N, C-alpha and C positions, 0 to 999 in steps of 0.2 A: 339751444342745448347741444352739448358736445357729444359726439359718438366716441366709443371706446374701443381701442385695440385690446383684445381679450388675453393676450399673452405678453410676458416680459420679453424684451429683446435688447439689442445693442443700445437702443435709445429710450427705452421705457422701463421704469422701476415702479412697482406697486408697494405701498405701505398701508397696512390696515389702520394704523393710528400713528401719531407722532412718537418717535423714539429718538434717542440721542444719536444713534448711528446714521441718521439721515444725512448728517454732515459728511460722512464717508462717501455716500452715494453721490452727493453734489460734487464733492472733490473729484471723484472718479470721472464724472462727466466733464467737468471743467478742464481736467487734464487730458481728455480724449477729444471726441468729436461733438461734445454736447449731448443733451438728452433731457428727459422730463421725468420728474418724480411726482407721483400722484398719491396724496395722503387721503385715505378713506376708501381704498380699494384693496381687497384681499388678493393673495398670490394667484388664486385661480381666476381672477378677473371680475369677481363679484363686487358690485358697488354697494358699499354700506354707508358712505358719507361720514362726516365728522359733526359732532353736536355743536361745537363752537368754533367755527373757522377763523374768526378774528384772533382768538387766543392762540390758535395753532400757528397762524401766520406770524404773529409777534414773537412767539417762542422760537420758531424756525429762524427768523431773521437774526435774532439775538445770538442764537447758537452759532450761526455761520460767521457772524462778525467777530465773536469772541474766540472761536476755535480754530479758524483757518487762516493761513498766511500764504502769500500776500492776500490783500483784500479781494475777495471773490465777488462782492456785491455788484460791481459794474457789469458782471456777466450773468447775473441771476435775477429772474423776475418771479415774484411770489404773488399769487392771486387766488381768489375763490371762483370756481366755475361750477356749473350744474351738469351732472351726468345722470341720466335716468331720474330726473327731478330730485336728485340728492346733492347736497353741497359737498364738494371735494376741493381740497387745497392742491393747486398745481404749482410746482416749482420748475420753471423752465430755465435750462442752463445752456449757455453757449460756450464755445472753446475759449479759454483764457489766453491772454497774451503774455503773462508772466509765469508760465509753467516752469517747473512743477509747483503745484499748490500742495500744502501739507498741513498736518495737525500740529499746532503750536506746541502742544505738550510732548509730542514725540520727535519733532524735528525732521530733517531731510534724511530719513532712513527708512528701510522697508516697512517698519511698523507704523510709519507716519505718512506714507505716500501711497495713494491708491489710484488705479486707472481702470476704466471700463473695458472689459473684454467679454464679448458675447452678452449673456444676460446677467452677468455678475460683476461685482467690483473686486478687484484683486490687488494685493500689495505689489509694488514694483521692487525690482532688485536694485542693489547698489549701482551696478553697471547701467541699468536702465535709467536710473535717476541722473547719473552723470551725463549720459548721452542726451537726455532731454534738456538738461541745463545748457549744454553746449549748443545743441541744435536750435533751441528757442531763444537763446541770448544773442546769437550771431556775433559774439564777442570772444575775446581771448579767455584763457582759463582764469587768469587773475581777476578779470572783471566779472566772472560768473558768481552766482550766489553760493555761499559756503553751505555744504550739507550739514555742517555742525554750527549751530547758532549760539551754543552755550560756551562762549569763548572768554578767556581772561588774558590780560596783557601785562603781567608783572615784569617779564624780561624786557619787553618793548618799552614800557614806561620808564624802567631804570635806565635803559640805554639812551632814551630821549632826554631824560632829566640830566644825565651825565654830560650831554652835549648842549645843554641849555635850550632844548627845543620843547615847546608846549605840546602836550599830547592829551587832548580831550576829544569829546564827540565831534566838535566842529572841525578840529584838525583831522580827525579820522575821515570825515566827509571830504575834506580838501584832498587828502591823500588817496581817496577812492577806496578806503577800507570799508566804508559804508556806502551802499549803492543808493540809487534813486528811490528804491522801494523801502529804504530805511533798514535793510538787513545787511549783515556782514557779508563781504565778498570773499572770494578765495584768497585775495591778497591779505585780508585780515586774518584768515585761517593760517596762512604761512607764517605770519608774524606772531601768532598767538601761542600761548603756552601749551595748547592742546594739539599743535601741529604733529601729525603722524608721519610726515615725509621725513626720511632719514638720510644720513650720509655715512657710508662705510669706509673705514680706513684699515689698511693691512700693512704690516711690516714684515718683509721677507728676508731670509738669509740668502745671500748670494745675488745672482742676477736673474733668477727665474722664480716660479711659484712653487718650487718643490717643497720648501720648508718654511712654515709660518714661525715668526718670532713673537708676533703680537697682532691682535685684531680688535677693532672697536666698532661699535655702531652708535652714532650720535643722534639724539632725539631732541624734541622740544622745538621752541621757536627757532626759525632759521638764523636769527640773530645770535641765539645761544650756541647753535651749531657752529656758526662761523668762528666764534671765540674758542670753543672747545676743540674744534678741528685744528685751528691754527696752533693752539698750545701743544697738541699732540705732535704736529709736524715739527714745531720748534724744538721740542725735547729731543727729537731724532735728527736735528740739523746740527751735526757735529762741527767742531772748530779744529782746524789743523794749524799748528804753529810751525813757522820756518824762521830761520835766522839769516840775516844778511849783514855780515859784520857783527856789530854789537846790537843791531836792531832786530827786534822780534816782530814778525809779521803774522797776524792771525787771519785766517781765511775760513769762513764757514762753507760747508758743503754746497749750500744753495743761497743765492742772494735773497735777502729777506723781502725786498720789493718784488722780486719775481714770484716768490711763493704767495705773497699777499695778492698780487694781481691775478695769478692763476686760480686761486681759491675764489676770489670775488667773481671772476669771469664764469666759472662753472656754476656758481650760485645764481647769478643774475640771469644768465642765458639758458638755464635749464628749462626743459619742457616738463612742467609739474603735472601735466595730465597723465604722464606715465606713472605707473605705480612702483617702479623700481627705485633704487637708490643711486645717487652719485657715488663714484668709487675713487679712492685715492690709494695708490699702490706705491710703497716705498721699497726700493731695492738698494743694493750696495752702490750701484753706479748711476741711478736715476730715480726720479719720482714722477709718477703719472697722475694726471687729473682727468678723469673720464666723466663727462657730463652727458646726461640723457637729452635727446632731442636733435642733436646735430645742428647744422646751420639753418637759419630761417629760410624758408622756401624763396627762391629768387636770387639768393646769394651763393657765390662760389668761394672756394678757399682763397683764391688769389685776391678776391675783393677785400678781405680783411687786412691784407698787407698794404692796400692802397688807402687805408684809413676809413673805409666804408663800414658803417655799423647800423644794424637795424635790430633793436632789442626785441626779443620775444616777449619780455615782461616790462614794458616801459613804466608802468606804475611802480613796480618793485625797484626799478632802476632809479626812479625819481625819489623814492624813500631813501635809498642808499646815497643819492646825491645830497639830499638835505642833511643826512647824517655825516656827510663829508667822508664817506667810505670810498666813493668814486668821484672823479673829477668831471668827466664828460664821456659821451659815447665814443667808441673807436680808439681810445688811448691805451687800453690795457695791453694789447699785443705789442705795441711799440715799446712800452715800458719794460716788458719782459725781455725783449730783444736787446734793449739798451743795457739792462742789468748784466747781460752776458757779453757785452761788447769787448771786454778785455780778458775773457775767460778762455778763449781758444776753442771752446765748444759752444755750439748754439742750440737753443731749444728747438723742438720739433712740434709742428701743428698738423694734426691729421683729422679727417672727417670721413664718416661713412654714414649709411642710412641710419638715422636715429641716434647717432653718437658723435661726440667731438672730444678729441684727446689732445692734451698738452703734456709734453714730456720735457722735464727739466733735467739736464745732465748734472751729475755730481762734479763740481769743479776740482775737488781734491782727489778724485779717483783716478789714479794713474794706471792704465792698462798694463798688466803684467804678462810676460810670455806664458802662454798656456802650456800645461803639462803635455808631455809626449802622448800621442794617441796610442791605442792598443797595438798598433803596428810599428810603434817607435818613431812615428813622424813628428814634425813640429808644425804648429799652426803658421801658415804663410802670413797671416795678418800680423802676428807677433814679430816675425822677421822683418816685415815692412816697417813696422813701428820703430824697431831698434835701428834699422838702417837710416830712417829719417832723422832720428835723434842724433845719431853719430854724425851725419852730414851737417845738422844744425850746429852742433858743437864745433865742428871743424870750421864752419863759417865764422863763428864768434872768435875763435883763436886767430884765424887769419886776419880778421878785422883789427884785433888788438895788436898783432904784429905790425900792421901797416900804420895804425893810428896811435899806438902807444897805450890806449885805454878804451873802455866802452862803458856806457851806463845802461841801466835797466831799460830806460826809454829808448835808447838807440838800438838795443837788442830787439825790442818789440818791432821797431820799424825795419830793421835789417831782415828779420825772419818772417814778419807778418803774423806774429803770434800775440796772444794776450799777456797781461801782467803775470798771471800765475805761471804760465809756461816759461816766460822769460826768467822769472825768479828761480824756477826749478833748474833750468839749464845752467844758469850762472852758478848756482849753489853746487851742483854736481861737478862743474869744472873746478871750483875751488877745492872741493873734497879730493878730486883727482890730482890736485896740485898744479894744474895747467894755468889757473888764474888765482889771483888773491884780491881780496877786497881792500880798498883804501878809502879813508874818510868814513863818514857815517851819515845816517839819515837819508834825506833826499839827495845829498851830495855824494852818496856812495858811488865810487867808480871802480872798475875792475881792470887790473893791470896784469902783465905776464907773471906767472907764478914760478916758484922754484921746485921742480920735481926732484925728489930725493929717493934713492933706492937704498933701503936698509937691509943688509944681509946678516943673517945670524951666523953664529960660529958653527 
């Protein structure tokens, strides 16, 4: 015969009879340090017993199996014991290994997850649930169990089908969207239509944040966000036309490949355990991609320029690889730099605690001399720029005087500048009459011009 502790505490719960809420008490124990539920004992510790313990044990087992997830039965023992010569049903619970356990009908939210505190079972907060998932999984965010299990994948299915990739439950398991417990992982959540992670984009007037011209917040599956964000950026990626002889040269503000790689980089390497949004800021002279999470611990900024890469979300990266959105780890930064090889301006990469920023310069933005300050002064940076441009033009004219002609390619090598800068300097010299274009297309060459001074009467 078993003796009885007469009061409820951290590890003991009394129930006068079987009620459906017993599953909450069991869940609270399995999510904490374990405990015992006794059916047939009043709250004051009086033993009254149960008339039919076999029926109660069967009803209890069925309720636990049908109502709780993941399966708690490996951590639950249900048996009949005698206390004071009366039959009592004892439910002995040990700590579960797949916490948090939750009510299937409620999901991983406060109304569906309980934990034992003192002598009562209390609902957990959203933050508490997230911390328990991370603490008990010992894995990355994307491998953890999704707090929302009511997910749909219309966008993901359409994107996979468009790329000729099968996308069923077996493929989801292979992609690790479904975990070993048969439940959706956070990777599935990120790809689902119910994803609440967002990306914010803002278009500013000028080169600071003083005036907004447009702002957007993109929601839904991160695959949908990728497409929507890129379209927004593309609409604001203007094209500037220049003429070299009879040829028209169109140059977009930002290389499309650099935009694509920067967007993919901040999506794949983001730390999704942060509740904030990735930010994309578009100014007149640059576009910034700000990703939450910073570099993976153990890596330094110099490491990425050596081709070293360690993805924070390898499963997400694998999905993007299968979809042919990315080629391999560690190639994105190099592609961005190569896209600007002839631009004369290079992208910047910066990291700080919890953040990583990629800044792409506007290739068509030519710095203009700033207006005089309140004291009538002139910006020294503007003077330096004009002086440098004057010297570059002088070098080109001297080269033509010595060699009879110059090509755009030769100008790039002579000055150590990119294609856009070389075109601009040659065009300005033509407008000034110091040079003139001969030939056309790729064979265009520049020879000495005829400077004419026209005086009015």
